[in-house]
C-alpha angles and dihedrals in degrees: 000000000000122000089251091053089050089051093051090047091055093248128131112280140178107255091199090065108128095235093050093043091052091053090050093050090051091053093046091049091051090049090050090049091050094046090054093059128098123243088243092061093082098151094049091046093054091048090055092047091052089053091048101046122064087224133356130182130218127304101017119180119188123171125208137300103041120170123195128174101208113341096210088092096046119098133167136175131220122321098017112175124185120176128210125322102006123163128208114187097189103181083135126026117297108193128183127187126213128307100024121172116193119183124213123297097015121152132204110194114189091167133091138180130218118266087222107093095211092055092043092050090048089067103252127138140160138208139226121197127253116210125188126184130213129300098022127155121197115198122221118300097008116160121202117199131213120289097020124142119197119192130219127286093028134148119200111198121235117277094018123145111214112207100149134049116277117211125227121275094031142132109210129182140164143046103314094023114241131184108255099170141016117234124216110265113252095244090053092049091048090051091051091049091050091049092048090052094057119102129204 
């Protein structure tokens, strides 16, 4: 099994492996290219993003400066918005649904290092996936740790550190992030809106 295959299988791998390092350099170069563009260069920006992401839906908007480790593990649906200075360490899959709002200086860290110092110093690491549903808003400075799943219709308050799964229809804040309120499910909100729109 190659080091890249180990990486994709969620096992410990040597991140200095030439194949892995080449993939990292490619992603960093694409990030640098993107971060050198102007806001008015919308078409060029989207072309670079589509090279960087493994898959990307319609109408993406990503502000500078984006940082991505590999790109081949990064996927997002339609209407993906990431504000300034966001980081995606995609040593394992990082997957976003549709209608994602990410405020400035957020980080999604699907990478981990051994607790054992000898292993850590030997240059091995491993990843755990991050999965995010639809209609999720991350406040400024949110950090999402490896292995976390976040449901749909969720708000994560600014400055939160997400170390545990967050269920759908939730407002979560804090370090570690905890659910402090349930949000109305989308179907329920749509039904209320439809009822409010009716006239006698």
